[in-house]
C-alpha positions in Angstrom: 6.5 29.1 28.8 7.9 31.1 26.0 10.9 33.1 27.4 10.2 36.0 25.0 6.9 36.6 26.8 8.3 36.4 30.3 8.7 39.8 31.9 11.4 38.6 34.3 13.7 37.9 31.3 15.8 41.0 30.6 17.7 41.7 27.4 21.0 40.8 29.2 19.8 37.4 30.3 18.1 36.7 27.0 21.4 37.3 25.1 23.3 34.9 27.4 22.0 31.6 26.2 22.6 28.7 28.6 22.7 25.2 27.5 19.5 23.3 27.8 19.4 19.7 29.2 19.9 16.9 26.8 16.9 15.3 25.2 15.6 12.2 27.0 14.4 9.1 25.1 10.9 10.1 25.9 11.3 13.6 24.5 12.9 12.2 21.4 9.9 9.8 21.0 7.6 12.8 21.3 9.5 14.8 18.7 9.7 11.8 16.3 5.9 11.3 16.7 5.2 14.9 16.0 7.5 15.0 12.9 5.8 11.8 11.7 2.4 13.5 12.2 3.5 16.5 10.0 5.7 14.5 7.7 3.9 15.3 4.5 4.7 19.0 4.8 8.1 18.8 6.6 9.7 16.1 4.4 8.7 17.6 1.0 11.6 18.4 -1.3 10.0 21.6 -2.7 11.7 24.8 -1.7 9.5 27.5 -3.2 8.3 30.5 -1.1 4.9 29.0 -0.3 6.2 25.6 0.7 8.9 27.2 2.9 6.3 29.4 4.6 4.1 26.3 5.2 7.1 24.4 6.7 7.8 27.4 9.0 4.2 27.4 10.2 4.2 23.7 10.7 7.5 23.9 12.7 5.9 26.6 14.9 2.8 24.4 15.5 5.0 21.4 16.2 7.1 23.4 18.6 4.0 24.5 20.6 2.7 20.9 20.7 6.1 19.6 21.8 6.5 22.2 24.6 2.9 21.4 25.8 3.7 17.7 26.0 7.3 17.7 27.1 7.2 19.8 30.3 9.4 22.4 31.9 12.2 23.0 29.4 11.2 25.3 26.5 12.7 24.4 23.1 12.3 26.7 20.1 11.6 25.5 16.5 15.3 25.9 15.5 16.4 23.5 18.3 13.7 21.0 17.5 14.4 21.1 13.7 18.2 20.6 14.4 17.5 17.7 16.8 15.1 16.1 14.2 17.8 16.3 11.5 20.4 14.9 13.9 18.2 11.9 14.8 17.6 11.3 11.1 21.3 11.5 10.3 22.3 9.3 13.2 19.7 6.7 12.1 21.0 6.7 8.5 24.5 6.1 9.7 23.4 3.3 11.9 21.4 1.5 9.2 24.4 2.1 6.8 26.7 0.4 9.4 24.2 -2.4 9.8 24.1 -3.0 6.0 27.9 -3.0 5.8 28.1 -5.6 8.6 25.5 -7.7 6.8 27.4 -7.8 3.5 30.9 -7.9 5.0 33.0 -10.9 4.0 35.9 -12.4 5.8 36.4 -13.4 9.4 36.3 -11.6 12.7 33.7 -11.4 15.3 30.1 -10.7 14.4 29.1 -7.1 15.2 25.6 -6.7 16.6 23.9 -3.3 15.9 20.8 -2.6 18.0 18.0 -0.6 16.4 15.8 1.4 18.7 12.0 1.9 18.2 12.7 5.6 17.4 15.1 4.5 14.6 12.5 2.1 13.2 10.0 5.0 13.2 12.5 7.2 11.3 13.2 4.3 8.9 9.5 3.9 8.1 9.1 7.7 7.6 12.1 8.1 5.3 12.0 4.8 3.5 14.3 4.6 0.5 16.6 7.3 1.9 17.7 4.9 4.6 17.2 1.4 3.0 18.4 2.2 -0.5 16.9 0.6 -3.6 17.1 -3.1 -4.1 18.9 -4.2 -7.3 17.6 -7.1 -9.3 21.1 -7.6 -10.6 22.7 -8.0 -7.2 24.7 -11.1 -6.4 22.7 -11.7 -3.3 19.5 -12.4 -5.2 16.9 -14.7 -3.6 16.2 -16.7 -6.7 19.5 -18.5 -7.0 19.1 -22.1 -8.2 19.9 -24.8 -5.7 22.5 -27.5 -6.1 19.8 -30.1 -6.9 18.9 -28.1 -10.1 22.4 -28.6 -11.4 22.5 -32.4 -11.0 21.0 -33.0 -14.5 24.0 -31.2 -16.2 27.0 -33.2 -17.2 30.5 -31.8 -17.9 30.0 -32.3 -21.6 26.8 -30.2 -21.5 28.6 -27.4 -19.5 31.3 -27.1 -22.2 28.8 -26.4 -25.0 28.8 -22.8 -26.1 25.7 -20.9 -25.2 22.9 -20.7 -27.7 23.0 -18.0 -30.4 19.8 -16.6 -29.0 21.5 -15.7 -25.7 24.5 -14.2 -27.5 22.3 -11.9 -29.5 20.7 -10.4 -26.4 
């Protein structure tokens, strides 16, 4: 129920905002599902007046759907938008740590980073924002020649200067 429509809520109690309970994993799943549903409007980078008005309308619609599904605790669109951004930021940080662990060199114990289904959903929604772009010039390329390919080369062949065609490029 919307507290602004509740006659028992006075101006004094409305001004004193109490802390709402933390989001449960189920409620985060509901929120991520709804954000995914309205992703096309909510995740657009445009910021003109019409787009911002559409985003506000969609956040209001999303808020109503969330409150209908989630139960007793009412959450307004500001809280849901903030929670959605926090989940996305936390997911980006987690995938960044996972990537750093994957490319780390040196010793030490292996660090396992667990990815939740909610974070996988956020990753699929945001795509390149989280994963980054792959570089074809990266040292970790998949098409590195195997040791068997180098068997045919001798030391004398390796000491030859490269062809002039390669030097011109």
